[in-house]
Backbone as a printed PyTorch tensor [residue, N CA C, xyz], in Angstrom:
tensor([[[ 44.1070, -17.8930,  43.2050],
         [ 43.8270, -19.1030,  42.3060],
         [ 45.0190, -19.5790,  41.7230]],

        [[ 44.8760, -20.9610,  41.1760],
         [ 46.0040, -21.2520,  40.6990],
         [ 46.2190, -20.7840,  39.6420]],

        [[ 47.6210, -21.2530,  38.9550],
         [ 47.7740, -20.6470,  37.7750],
         [ 47.2270, -21.1020,  36.6260]],

        [[ 46.9720, -22.4560,  36.6260],
         [ 45.9420, -22.9740,  35.6120],
         [ 44.5900, -22.3850,  35.4750]],

        [[ 44.0550, -22.0230,  36.3970],
         [ 42.6850, -21.4380,  36.5310],
         [ 43.0400, -20.3470,  36.0470]],

        [[ 43.4940, -19.7820,  36.1090],
         [ 44.1220, -17.9740,  35.5760],
         [ 43.9460, -18.1460,  34.0500]],

        [[ 45.2750, -18.8530,  33.4310],
         [ 45.0790, -18.9360,  31.9660],
         [ 44.0460, -19.4870,  31.0620]],

        [[ 42.9760, -20.3850,  31.8560],
         [ 41.6560, -20.8270,  31.5030],
         [ 40.8350, -19.5570,  31.4590]],

        [[ 40.7590, -18.8900,  32.4030],
         [ 39.7000, -17.9680,  32.3490],
         [ 40.2260, -16.9930,  31.4850]],

        [[ 41.4210, -16.7210,  31.1650],
         [ 41.7940, -15.3870,  30.4620],
         [ 41.6460, -15.8320,  28.7910]],

        [[ 42.2250, -17.0630,  28.6210],
         [ 41.9040, -17.6450,  26.8330],
         [ 40.2230, -17.7380,  27.1360]],

        [[ 39.2530, -18.0300,  27.8260],
         [ 37.9490, -17.8240,  27.6050],
         [ 37.7140, -16.3900,  27.7130]],

        [[ 38.1980, -15.5270,  28.0490],
         [ 38.0610, -14.2600,  27.8700],
         [ 38.2090, -13.4980,  26.5370]],

        [[ 39.4540, -14.3170,  26.4270],
         [ 39.9720, -13.6070,  24.7580],
         [ 38.7270, -14.0640,  23.8710]],

        [[ 38.4630, -15.4230,  23.7700],
         [ 38.0200, -16.1530,  23.0750],
         [ 36.5920, -15.2600,  22.7380]],

        [[ 35.9800, -15.1880,  24.2060],
         [ 34.4720, -14.3550,  23.4760],
         [ 34.2840, -12.8410,  23.5940]],

        [[ 35.9060, -11.8530,  23.9050],
         [ 35.3830, -10.8220,  23.2300],
         [ 36.1060, -10.6690,  22.0540]],

        [[ 37.1310, -11.7580,  20.9420],
         [ 37.4430, -11.7960,  19.7600],
         [ 36.2680, -12.2850,  18.9510]],

        [[ 35.4390, -13.4920,  19.3430],
         [ 34.3140, -13.5770,  19.0760],
         [ 33.2840, -12.5550,  18.8590]],

        [[ 33.1180, -11.6880,  19.8310],
         [ 32.0790, -10.4640,  19.7170],
         [ 32.6160,  -9.6770,  18.9280]],

        [[ 34.1580,  -9.0280,  18.8640],
         [ 34.4140,  -8.4550,  17.6680],
         [ 34.3330,  -8.7030,  16.4460]],

        [[ 34.7460, -10.4050,  16.0840],
         [ 34.4730, -10.5400,  14.7150],
         [ 33.3580, -10.7520,  14.0550]],

        [[ 32.0660, -10.7160,  15.0790],
         [ 30.7800, -10.9160,  15.2530],
         [ 30.4410,  -9.5240,  14.5340]],

        [[ 30.6650,  -8.6260,  15.1140],
         [ 30.2720,  -7.1900,  14.8690],
         [ 31.0320,  -6.6340,  13.7900]],

        [[ 32.2110,  -7.3630,  13.1750],
         [ 33.0720,  -6.6240,  11.9190],
         [ 32.3180,  -7.3820,  10.6430]],

        [[ 31.5630,  -8.6000,  10.6970],
         [ 30.6880,  -9.3310,   9.7540],
         [ 29.6300,  -8.7300,   9.5730]],

        [[ 28.6460,  -8.4370,  10.6170],
         [ 27.8210,  -7.4750,  10.8210],
         [ 27.7800,  -5.9760,  10.0600]],

        [[ 28.9100,  -5.5330,  10.4060],
         [ 28.9740,  -4.2060,   9.5310],
         [ 29.0680,  -4.4300,   7.6810]],

        [[ 30.3760,  -5.4480,   7.6010],
         [ 30.4190,  -5.6170,   6.1840],
         [ 29.0600,  -6.1750,   5.5040]],

        [[ 27.9240,  -7.0490,   6.1070],
         [ 27.0040,  -6.7670,   5.6850],
         [ 26.3580,  -5.8700,   5.1820]],

        [[ 26.0550,  -4.9560,   6.2040],
         [ 25.5230,  -3.6790,   6.0740],
         [ 26.2170,  -2.5990,   4.9850]],

        [[ 27.5550,  -2.6530,   4.9020],
         [ 28.1290,  -2.1080,   3.8940],
         [ 28.0580,  -2.4660,   2.6300]],

        [[ 27.7150,  -4.0150,   2.2000],
         [ 27.5450,  -4.8700,   1.2670],
         [ 25.9070,  -4.5920,   0.5690]],

        [[ 24.7320,  -4.5390,   1.2370],
         [ 23.6780,  -4.1130,   0.7340],
         [ 23.5050,  -2.8510,   0.3000]],

        [[ 22.9630,  -2.7040,  -0.8150],
         [ 22.7510,  -1.4780,  -1.1990],
         [ 21.2840,  -0.7180,  -0.8990]],

        [[ 21.2500,   0.4930,  -1.0270],
         [ 20.5320,   1.5170,  -0.7690],
         [ 19.2920,   1.4800,  -1.1360]],

        [[ 18.0650,   1.9420,  -0.8800],
         [ 17.0620,   1.8100,  -1.3850],
         [ 16.5980,   2.2320,  -2.7560]],

        [[ 17.6990,   3.5580,  -2.9860],
         [ 17.7210,   3.9760,  -4.1860],
         [ 18.6070,   3.2000,  -5.1180]],

        [[ 19.7760,   2.6670,  -4.4300],
         [ 20.3890,   1.7060,  -5.7460],
         [ 19.3790,   0.2960,  -6.5010]],

        [[ 18.4110,  -0.0360,  -5.1870],
         [ 17.3390,  -1.0460,  -5.5440],
         [ 16.7240,  -0.8070,  -6.4960]],

        [[ 16.1480,   0.6100,  -6.0330],
         [ 14.5740,   0.9130,  -7.2360],
         [ 15.6110,   1.4150,  -8.8840]],

        [[ 16.7640,   1.5340,  -9.0040],
         [ 17.1760,   1.2080, -10.1000],
         [ 17.8990,   0.3890, -10.2980]],

        [[ 18.1570,  -0.9360, -10.2710],
         [ 18.4260,  -1.8750, -10.3910],
         [ 17.0070,  -2.6850, -10.7160]],

        [[ 15.8540,  -2.2520, -10.3490],
         [ 14.5810,  -2.7440, -10.5380],
         [ 13.7460,  -2.5200, -11.5940]],

        [[ 14.6160,  -1.3420, -11.9240],
         [ 14.1410,  -0.4130, -13.2360],
         [ 15.0260,  -0.8880, -14.6190]],

        [[ 16.1630,  -1.4690, -14.4240],
         [ 17.1890,  -1.7270, -15.1880],
         [ 16.3380,  -3.2810, -15.7930]],

        [[ 16.4000,  -3.7880, -14.3730],
         [ 15.6670,  -5.3620, -14.6960],
         [ 14.4100,  -5.3220, -15.3780]],

        [[ 13.5840,  -4.3130, -15.0710],
         [ 12.2110,  -4.4430, -15.9680],
         [ 12.4990,  -3.7760, -17.1920]],

        [[ 13.2520,  -3.0200, -17.8000],
         [ 13.5380,  -2.7170, -18.9950],
         [ 14.3370,  -3.7370, -20.2030]],

        [[ 15.0630,  -4.6370, -19.1120],
         [ 15.5430,  -5.7470, -19.9350],
         [ 14.7420,  -6.6160, -20.3220]],

        [[ 13.6120,  -7.1170, -19.5510],
         [ 12.8790,  -8.0720, -19.3780],
         [ 11.6730,  -7.3840, -20.3780]],

        [[ 11.7760,  -5.9560, -20.2180],
         [ 11.0170,  -5.7580, -21.4060],
         [ 11.0170,  -5.8170, -22.9020]],

        [[ 12.3420,  -5.7400, -22.7810],
         [ 12.4290,  -6.1120, -24.3680],
         [ 12.6260,  -7.5570, -24.8270]],

        [[ 12.7620,  -8.2740, -23.7200],
         [ 12.7410,  -9.9660, -23.9290],
         [ 10.8930, -10.1180, -24.6550]],

        [[ 10.4300,  -9.5150, -23.4360],
         [  8.7530,  -9.9760, -23.8280],
         [  8.2110,  -8.8570, -24.9870]],

        [[  9.0710,  -7.8500, -25.3460],
         [  8.4400,  -7.6760, -26.5660],
         [  8.6220,  -8.5120, -27.7550]],

        [[  9.7760,  -9.2130, -27.7600],
         [ 10.6290,  -9.8530, -28.5190],
         [  9.8730, -11.1500, -29.3480]],

        [[  9.7450, -10.9940, -30.6720],
         [  9.1310, -12.1500, -31.7460],
         [  9.4340, -13.5060, -30.4480]],

        [[  8.2840, -14.4070, -30.3080],
         [  8.6010, -15.5240, -29.8740],
         [  8.8880, -15.4220, -28.3760]],

        [[  8.5300, -14.8720, -27.8160],
         [  8.3770, -14.4470, -26.4120],
         [  7.2970, -15.5180, -25.4000]],

        [[  7.2290, -15.7120, -24.3750],
         [  6.8950, -16.8460, -23.9990],
         [  5.7150, -16.3550, -22.9180]],

        [[  4.8740, -16.7220, -22.3500],
         [  3.9490, -16.2610, -21.1510],
         [  5.2960, -16.0750, -19.9870]],

        [[  5.8580, -16.8580, -19.9950],
         [  6.7830, -16.9770, -18.7250],
         [  7.6460, -15.2060, -18.4770]],

        [[  7.5610, -15.1280, -19.3680],
         [  8.5150, -13.8970, -19.9450],
         [  7.6850, -12.4410, -19.7810]],

        [[  6.5720, -12.7860, -20.4510],
         [  5.3400, -11.7630, -19.7760],
         [  5.0350, -11.5430, -18.4230]],

        [[  4.8450, -13.1760, -17.6190],
         [  5.0950, -13.0370, -16.1730],
         [  5.9390, -12.0210, -15.2470]],

        [[  7.3400, -12.3550, -15.8050],
         [  8.4540, -12.2270, -15.4720],
         [  8.0070, -10.3860, -15.0590]],

        [[  7.7770, -10.1040, -16.5070],
         [  7.8070,  -8.6900, -16.5930],
         [  6.7480,  -7.9590, -15.5860]],

        [[  5.6820,  -9.0300, -15.5290],
         [  4.7030,  -8.1380, -14.2230],
         [  5.2850,  -8.1930, -13.1170]],

        [[  6.0410,  -9.3600, -12.7620],
         [  6.4160,  -9.2060, -11.6620],
         [  7.6910,  -8.2300, -11.0220]],

        [[  8.2790,  -8.1440, -12.5740],
         [  9.2060,  -6.8660, -12.3810],
         [  8.7000,  -5.7920, -12.1260]],

        [[  7.5420,  -5.2280, -12.8720],
         [  7.0160,  -3.9310, -12.5890],
         [  6.2250,  -3.7820, -11.5550]],

        [[  5.9840,  -4.9710, -10.7750],
         [  5.1500,  -4.9680,  -9.7380],
         [  6.4830,  -4.3830,  -8.6950]],

        [[  7.3260,  -5.2010,  -8.6460],
         [  8.4420,  -5.2410,  -7.5900],
         [  9.0760,  -3.5210,  -7.9800]],

        [[  9.6730,  -3.3780,  -9.0120],
         [  9.9360,  -1.9240,  -9.2950],
         [  8.7510,  -0.6900,  -8.3900]],

        [[  7.2980,  -0.9200,  -8.8840],
         [  6.5280,  -0.1760,  -8.1850],
         [  6.4450,  -0.0640,  -7.0210]],

        [[  6.4460,  -1.2630,  -6.1160],
         [  6.8760,  -1.4590,  -4.6730],
         [  7.9380,  -0.4360,  -3.8160]],

        [[  9.0810,  -0.6020,  -4.7200],
         [ 10.2770,  -0.1000,  -4.3700],
         [ 10.1210,   1.3120,  -4.1360]],

        [[  9.8710,   1.8260,  -5.4880],
         [  9.4970,   3.5080,  -5.9710],
         [  8.4850,   3.5900,  -4.3900]],

        [[  7.7650,   3.3340,  -4.4930],
         [  6.6300,   3.8080,  -3.2850],
         [  7.4240,   3.9590,  -1.9750]],

        [[  8.1030,   2.8040,  -1.6480],
         [  8.8470,   3.3070,  -0.8440],
         [  9.9350,   4.3360,  -0.6920]],

        [[ 10.3260,   4.2200,  -2.0110],
         [ 11.4880,   5.6660,  -1.8320],
         [ 11.0110,   6.7350,  -1.3720]],

        [[  9.6180,   7.3030,  -2.5800],
         [  8.8920,   8.2950,  -2.1010],
         [  7.1590,   8.1580,  -1.7370]],

        [[  7.0690,   7.9450,  -0.2990],
         [  6.0060,   7.2700,  -0.2150],
         [  4.5840,   8.4780,  -0.3600]],

        [[  3.2040,   8.3490,  -0.8950],
         [  2.3070,   9.1340,  -0.9680],
         [  2.0300,  10.2000,   0.1760]],

        [[  1.6240,  10.9400,   0.3950],
         [  0.8230,  11.6530,   1.2940],
         [ -0.4100,  11.3580,   1.7800]],

        [[ -0.8820,  11.6290,   3.0150],
         [ -2.1610,  11.2620,   3.6540],
         [ -2.9930,  11.5400,   2.4620]],

        [[ -3.2360,  12.6250,   2.1820],
         [ -3.9650,  13.3170,   1.2010],
         [ -4.0360,  12.7010,  -0.0440]],

        [[ -3.0710,  12.5260,  -0.7540],
         [ -3.1430,  11.3090,  -2.1730],
         [ -3.5430,  10.4230,  -1.5920]],

        [[ -3.3390,   9.5310,  -0.3430],
         [ -4.0650,   8.3650,  -0.5400],
         [ -5.6420,   8.7350,  -0.3130]],

        [[ -5.7560,   9.4180,   0.7260],
         [ -7.4600,   9.8500,   1.0190],
         [ -8.3610,  10.1680,  -0.3790]],

        [[ -7.4900,  10.9140,  -1.0750],
         [ -7.8640,  11.3900,  -2.4330],
         [ -8.2550,  10.0340,  -3.5730]],

        [[ -7.3380,   9.0990,  -3.6810],
         [ -7.2340,   8.1410,  -4.0230],
         [ -8.3890,   7.0390,  -4.1200]],

        [[ -8.3310,   6.8660,  -2.6330],
         [ -9.4240,   6.1410,  -2.3410],
         [-11.1030,   6.7650,  -2.3430]],

        [[-10.8740,   7.8720,  -2.3430],
         [-12.1310,   8.9090,  -2.2590],
         [-12.4210,   8.4370,  -3.7110]],

        [[-11.5780,   9.0480,  -4.7460],
         [-11.8200,   9.0030,  -6.5140],
         [-12.6440,   7.4920,  -6.8370]],

        [[-12.0550,   6.4980,  -6.3000],
         [-12.1310,   5.0900,  -6.6340],
         [-13.9840,   4.9010,  -5.8630]],

        [[-14.2200,   5.4150,  -4.7330],
         [-15.5340,   5.1310,  -4.4100],
         [-16.3550,   5.8430,  -5.4360]],

        [[-16.2520,   7.5760,  -5.3170],
         [-17.1300,   7.9190,  -6.7570],
         [-16.9990,   7.6420,  -7.8320]],

        [[-16.0920,   7.0520,  -8.3150],
         [-15.8900,   5.9860,  -9.6720],
         [-17.2530,   4.8540,  -9.7160]],

        [[-16.9590,   4.0940,  -8.4400],
         [-17.8060,   2.8250,  -8.3440],
         [-19.1370,   3.2760,  -8.3350]],

        [[-19.3310,   4.4970,  -7.6690],
         [-20.9120,   5.1560,  -7.3380],
         [-21.9050,   5.3370,  -8.6940]],

        [[-20.6190,   6.4060,  -9.4870],
         [-20.8440,   7.0220, -10.6900],
         [-21.4120,   5.6390, -11.9190]],

        [[-20.7670,   4.8560, -11.6320],
         [-20.9420,   3.3400, -12.8020],
         [-22.3930,   3.2660, -12.2470]],

        [[-22.3870,   2.7510, -11.0070],
         [-23.7320,   2.1150, -10.6380],
         [-24.8610,   3.1370, -10.6980]],

        [[-24.7570,   4.2440, -10.5370],
         [-25.5090,   5.3630, -10.8350],
         [-25.8340,   5.3510, -12.0820]],

        [[-24.9810,   5.2030, -13.0790],
         [-25.8030,   5.3510, -14.4310],
         [-26.0700,   3.9910, -14.8490]],

        [[-26.0660,   2.6990, -14.3540],
         [-26.6140,   1.4990, -14.7830],
         [-28.1060,   1.7750, -14.3500]],

        [[-28.3050,   2.4300, -12.8890],
         [-29.8720,   2.6730, -12.6840],
         [-30.5300,   3.7800, -12.9260]],

        [[-29.8160,   4.6630, -13.5500],
         [-30.4680,   5.5850, -14.0450],
         [-31.5320,   5.6740, -14.7070]],

        [[-32.0090,   4.8690, -15.6990],
         [-33.2180,   4.8650, -16.3780],
         [-34.4240,   3.8400, -15.3360]],

        [[-34.3410,   3.6760, -14.1530],
         [-34.8660,   2.8870, -13.4050],
         [-35.3860,   3.1700, -12.5970]],

        [[-35.6550,   4.7670, -12.3810],
         [-36.2380,   5.8520, -10.9740],
         [-37.4490,   5.2280, -11.0640]],

        [[-38.2150,   4.8630, -11.9820],
         [-39.7980,   4.6750, -11.8720],
         [-40.0970,   3.0410, -11.4480]],

        [[-38.8670,   2.2060, -11.2390],
         [-39.2890,   0.5870, -11.4190],
         [-40.1100,   0.4150, -10.0690]],

        [[-40.7120,  -0.5860,  -9.8770],
         [-41.4800,  -1.1880,  -8.7750],
         [-40.7280,  -2.2860,  -8.2930]],

        [[-40.0810,  -2.3190,  -8.6450],
         [-39.1700,  -3.7310,  -8.2810],
         [-38.1710,  -3.3320,  -7.1350]],

        [[-38.6730,  -4.2850,  -5.6220],
         [-38.1940,  -3.6080,  -4.7730],
         [-36.8070,  -3.8710,  -4.5350]],

        [[-36.0260,  -4.7170,  -5.2840],
         [-34.6030,  -5.0220,  -5.1430],
         [-34.1800,  -3.8950,  -5.7840]],

        [[-34.7500,  -3.0370,  -7.1490],
         [-33.9990,  -1.9430,  -7.6900],
         [-34.5100,  -0.6550,  -6.8890]],

        [[-35.6130,  -0.9620,  -5.6440],
         [-35.8130,   0.4480,  -5.0590],
         [-35.0040,   0.3880,  -4.2940]],

        [[-34.1850,  -0.7920,  -3.8000],
         [-33.0110,  -0.8020,  -2.5750],
         [-31.8590,   0.0410,  -2.9190]],

        [[-31.5790,  -0.5060,  -4.0810],
         [-30.3110,  -0.0030,  -4.5680],
         [-30.0680,   1.4690,  -5.0230]],

        [[-31.4080,   1.8200,  -5.5160],
         [-31.2570,   3.3820,  -5.6070],
         [-31.6670,   4.1050,  -4.1010]],

        [[-32.2370,   3.6720,  -3.3730],
         [-32.1210,   4.1230,  -1.6250],
         [-30.7330,   4.0180,  -1.5670]],

        [[-29.8780,   2.6990,  -1.8250],
         [-28.2280,   2.9060,  -1.1710],
         [-27.6700,   3.8670,  -2.0060]],

        [[-27.9650,   4.1690,  -3.3820],
         [-27.3500,   5.3300,  -3.9390],
         [-27.2530,   6.3620,  -3.0770]],

        [[-28.4610,   6.6010,  -2.8680],
         [-29.1430,   7.8380,  -2.4580],
         [-28.4740,   8.3470,  -1.1230]],

        [[-27.8740,   7.0360,  -0.5030],
         [-27.4350,   7.5160,   0.9250],
         [-25.6640,   7.3760,   0.6760]],

        [[-24.9410,   6.9070,  -0.4640],
         [-23.9790,   6.5190,  -0.8130],
         [-23.1380,   8.1190,  -1.2500]],

        [[-24.6840,   8.7580,  -2.1680],
         [-24.5300,   9.9120,  -2.6460],
         [-24.4020,  11.0880,  -1.8680]],

        [[-25.0550,  11.3110,  -0.4140],
         [-24.9610,  12.1220,   0.2180],
         [-23.6440,  11.6600,   1.2780]],

        [[-22.7820,  10.8020,   1.4350],
         [-21.6990,  10.6310,   1.8450],
         [-20.7360,  11.2840,   1.0000]],

        [[-20.7880,  10.6670,  -0.1230],
         [-19.7810,  11.6810,  -0.8390],
         [-19.8320,  13.1840,  -0.9720]],

        [[-20.8720,  13.7950,  -1.1020],
         [-21.0270,  15.1120,  -0.8050],
         [-20.5820,  15.7200,   0.1690]],

        [[-20.8190,  14.7880,   1.7200],
         [-20.2640,  15.4690,   2.6750],
         [-18.8480,  15.1460,   2.6230]],

        [[-18.1800,  13.7940,   2.2440],
         [-16.5650,  14.3970,   2.2850],
         [-15.8890,  15.0690,   1.0740]],

        [[-16.5920,  15.5410,  -0.1670],
         [-16.3450,  16.9390,  -0.9320],
         [-16.2020,  17.6210,  -0.2540]],

        [[-17.2800,  18.1570,   0.6070],
         [-17.4580,  19.4470,   1.1630],
         [-16.2940,  19.7170,   2.3630]],

        [[-15.8540,  17.9960,   2.9320],
         [-14.9740,  18.0520,   4.0310],
         [-13.6360,  17.9970,   3.2500]],

        [[-13.3510,  17.7860,   2.4880],
         [-12.0220,  17.6260,   1.7900],
         [-11.6140,  19.2810,   0.9980]],

        [[-12.6900,  19.8690,   0.5930],
         [-12.8340,  21.2890,   0.3800],
         [-12.1420,  22.1020,   1.6420]],

        [[-12.8870,  21.9850,   2.7380],
         [-12.6980,  22.9030,   3.3080],
         [-11.1440,  22.2930,   4.1390]],

        [[-10.8300,  20.9460,   4.2130],
         [ -9.9500,  21.3280,   4.7670],
         [ -8.7300,  21.5710,   3.6610]],

        [[ -8.9370,  21.6730,   2.7220],
         [ -7.7180,  21.8080,   1.4620],
         [ -7.5790,  23.6900,   1.4320]],

        [[ -8.7950,  24.0690,   1.8910],
         [ -8.6550,  25.7500,   1.9710],
         [ -7.6420,  26.0420,   3.3930]],

        [[ -8.1660,  24.8470,   4.4550],
         [ -7.6400,  25.4110,   5.8370],
         [ -6.1880,  24.9030,   5.4660]],

        [[ -5.6710,  24.2030,   4.7040],
         [ -4.4160,  23.6940,   4.9010],
         [ -4.1780,  22.9100,   5.9900]],

        [[ -4.5400,  22.1390,   6.3640],
         [ -4.7120,  21.4840,   7.8040],
         [ -3.6060,  19.9060,   7.3560]],

        [[ -2.9610,  20.0260,   8.4970],
         [ -2.0710,  18.9980,   8.1450],
         [ -2.5730,  17.6230,   8.7080]],

        [[ -4.3010,  17.6230,   9.2040],
         [ -4.6820,  16.4880,   9.6920],
         [ -5.2250,  15.3590,   8.5230]],

        [[ -4.4150,  15.1240,   7.6360],
         [ -5.0460,  14.8000,   6.2680],
         [ -5.5360,  13.2090,   6.7590]],

        [[ -4.4760,  12.2580,   7.8540],
         [ -4.9170,  11.1950,   7.7980],
         [ -6.1420,  10.9810,   8.5940]],

        [[ -6.9290,  11.6770,   9.4260],
         [ -8.0180,  11.7670,   9.9420],
         [ -9.3210,  11.5720,   9.1030]],

        [[ -8.7770,  12.4040,   7.9730],
         [ -9.8400,  12.8050,   6.8180],
         [ -9.9600,  11.2010,   6.3780]],

        [[ -8.8790,  10.5590,   5.8730],
         [ -9.0340,   9.2100,   5.3360],
         [ -9.5830,   8.1870,   6.4170]],

        [[ -9.3710,   8.5760,   7.8670],
         [ -9.8720,   7.4860,   9.0070],
         [-11.1650,   7.2940,   8.9020]],

        [[-11.5140,   9.2700,   8.6860],
         [-13.2540,   9.1560,   8.7170],
         [-13.6860,   8.9390,   7.9100]],

        [[-12.9430,   8.5250,   6.5200],
         [-14.2260,   8.5200,   5.4600],
         [-13.9750,   6.6980,   5.7200]],

        [[-13.0370,   6.0520,   5.8370],
         [-13.1770,   4.8380,   6.1940],
         [-14.0630,   4.1460,   7.1090]],

        [[-13.8780,   5.0450,   8.2750],
         [-15.2250,   4.8880,   9.4470],
         [-16.8600,   4.9940,   8.7470]],

        [[-16.6460,   5.9960,   8.0420],
         [-17.8270,   6.2770,   7.5380],
         [-18.6010,   5.7190,   6.3860]],

        [[-17.8010,   5.1180,   5.7480],
         [-18.3870,   3.9690,   4.4030],
         [-18.5850,   2.5410,   5.1220]],

        [[-17.6410,   2.6170,   6.2600],
         [-17.7190,   1.0280,   6.9480],
         [-19.0570,   1.1180,   7.5360]],

        [[-19.3610,   2.1070,   8.4280],
         [-20.5570,   2.3320,   9.1400],
         [-21.8130,   2.3420,   8.1910]],

        [[-21.7010,   3.0840,   7.1550],
         [-22.6930,   2.7020,   6.2130],
         [-22.9250,   1.4920,   5.4880]],

        [[-21.7540,   1.2290,   5.5280],
         [-22.5750,  -0.1410,   4.6340],
         [-22.7420,  -1.3970,   5.6750]],

        [[-22.6340,  -1.2240,   7.0690],
         [-23.3430,  -1.9900,   8.0760],
         [-24.6100,  -1.6800,   8.2850]],

        [[-25.2800,  -0.2530,   7.8560],
         [-26.2510,   0.0240,   7.9560],
         [-27.4460,  -0.8570,   6.5300]],

        [[-26.3590,  -0.5730,   5.2950],
         [-27.1630,  -0.9470,   4.3730],
         [-27.2280,  -2.6680,   4.1500]],

        [[-26.2980,  -2.9090,   4.6420],
         [-25.9260,  -4.5400,   4.4030],
         [-25.3570,  -5.4710,   5.7380]],

        [[-26.8030,  -5.3650,   6.4680],
         [-26.7770,  -5.8050,   7.9750],
         [-26.3250,  -7.1980,   8.0510]],

        [[-26.8790,  -8.0910,   7.0660],
         [-26.8210,  -9.2400,   6.7590],
         [-25.2920,  -9.8730,   6.7820]],

        [[-24.7310,  -8.7180,   5.9350],
         [-23.1390,  -9.2690,   5.9370],
         [-22.2080,  -8.9790,   7.4540]],

        [[-23.0750,  -8.0350,   8.2040],
         [-21.9750,  -8.2870,   9.4170],
         [-22.9860,  -9.0590,  10.7420]],

        [[-23.2650,  -9.9840,  10.4920],
         [-23.9690, -10.7680,  11.3100],
         [-22.8470, -11.2380,  12.3090]]])
């Protein structure tokens, strides 16, 4: 090869290697400058506290209150990332919500057991099915807690699948 070709080839190679090194150096600086999750949680909590003082002050606007809500949500999301819930906690939360809704609806229809209205009878039948489902999963949760099984996710999955199946049986018109 000619001397000019070698010079061009070596200059291009040097530029390519230099660009690669410079790109990695900048990427490492970006990683070094980004805060850790713990720092982000701490910053979000500080921002929330500062905004709370502003929102609680006389003459606070609805925009101040909205910003406070947004900061609370962001802080909660970061906190959840920092210390995620166990699958058993998730199951207990979902199951407790389902039970609460069942109890509210049952209390509303408690005095209508003798009603002849077909729609009320249908709701009472639905409540009966939901009550049986709740009893089944209370027993499963208790037996799983006693055995200290680590398969909590399957319990949540089973519950979600069972409620979906029950809803398809009770409300087929919604699943057409």
